[in-house]
C-alpha positions in Angstrom: 117.3 38.5 12.2 115.2 40.5 9.5 118.1 40.4 6.9 118.3 36.6 7.2 114.6 36.4 6.8 114.3 38.8 3.5 117.5 37.1 2.1 116.0 33.7 2.5 112.5 34.7 0.8 114.6 36.6 -2.1 116.4 33.6 -2.6 113.4 31.5 -2.7 111.4 33.8 -5.2 114.6 33.8 -7.4 114.5 29.9 -7.3 110.9 29.7 -7.8 110.8 31.7 -11.2 114.0 29.5 -12.2 112.2 26.4 -11.7 109.3 27.4 -13.7 111.7 28.4 -16.5 113.5 25.1 -16.1 109.7 23.3 -16.0 108.6 25.3 -19.1 112.0 24.0 -21.0 111.2 20.4 -20.2 114.2 19.7 -17.8 112.3 17.3 -15.1 115.2 16.4 -13.5 116.5 20.0 -12.9 112.7 21.1 -11.8 112.6 18.5 -9.1 116.1 19.3 -7.8 115.0 23.1 -7.6 111.7 21.9 -5.9 113.8 19.9 -3.4 116.1 23.2 -2.7 112.8 25.3 -2.7 111.2 23.3 0.1 114.6 23.5 2.5 113.9 27.5 1.7 110.2 27.0 2.9 111.7 25.5 6.1 114.4 28.6 6.4 111.7 31.3 5.7 109.4 29.9 8.2 112.3 29.3 10.9 113.3 32.9 10.5 109.8 34.1 10.6 108.9 32.4 13.4 112.3 33.9 15.4 111.0 37.2 14.4 107.5 36.7 15.6 108.6 35.5 18.8 111.0 38.4 19.2 108.2 41.0 19.3 107.2 42.0 22.8 103.4 43.1 21.9 102.1 41.1 18.5 99.5 43.3 17.0 96.9 41.9 14.7 99.0 43.4 11.7 101.8 41.1 12.5 99.6 37.8 12.8 98.0 38.7 9.5 101.6 39.1 7.8 102.4 36.0 9.2 99.2 34.1 7.8 99.6 35.9 4.4 103.4 34.8 4.4 102.1 31.3 4.8 99.6 31.9 2.1 102.6 32.6 -0.3 104.5 29.5 0.3 101.3 27.4 0.0 101.1 29.2 -3.5 104.4 28.7 -4.5 103.9 24.8 -4.2 100.7 25.0 -5.8 102.0 26.7 -8.5 104.9 24.9 -9.2 102.6 21.6 -8.7 100.3 22.5 -11.3 102.8 23.8 -13.7 104.2 20.6 -13.4 101.2 18.9 -14.1 100.5 21.1 -17.0 97.2 22.3 -15.2 95.8 26.0 -15.4 97.4 28.3 -12.8 96.0 31.8 -13.5 93.8 31.9 -10.4 96.7 31.1 -8.4 99.1 33.6 -10.0 96.4 36.4 -9.3 96.5 35.2 -5.6 100.1 35.1 -5.6 100.4 38.9 -6.9 97.9 40.1 -4.2 99.2 38.1 -1.2 102.6 39.3 -2.2 101.9 43.2 -2.7 99.9 42.7 0.8 102.9 40.9 2.4 105.4 43.6 1.4 103.3 46.6 2.4 102.9 44.8 5.9 106.4 44.3 6.3 107.5 47.8 5.3 104.6 49.2 7.0 105.2 47.3 10.6 107.6 48.7 13.1 110.0 45.4 13.0 110.2 46.3 9.0 111.8 48.7 7.0 110.2 52.4 7.3 109.8 53.2 3.7 106.2 54.4 4.4 106.7 56.7 7.3 
């Protein structure tokens, strides 16, 4: 299930950056389609993450922190897309996104259920 979770968020990340580029080029219809596909990907990320979290015998505080930061990233995805479409400033959101993404990657690689890159 770890691979399914990683696959869903990698696809979502790729679609997120494609949606931003499509919006910058002025293709509103394509942007809306990508935004809807991304929302389905959010549901898949939540489902696979929930299954992973429920499969852990002893949930530590770090797993809960990783889940909260993961939810924060999904909210940032949506906020960045909405504000970009409305031509509002998104600099603070991008900074939050980078910090949250690095934190969730570190926790994902550090925790026992993830890949053991730091051990």
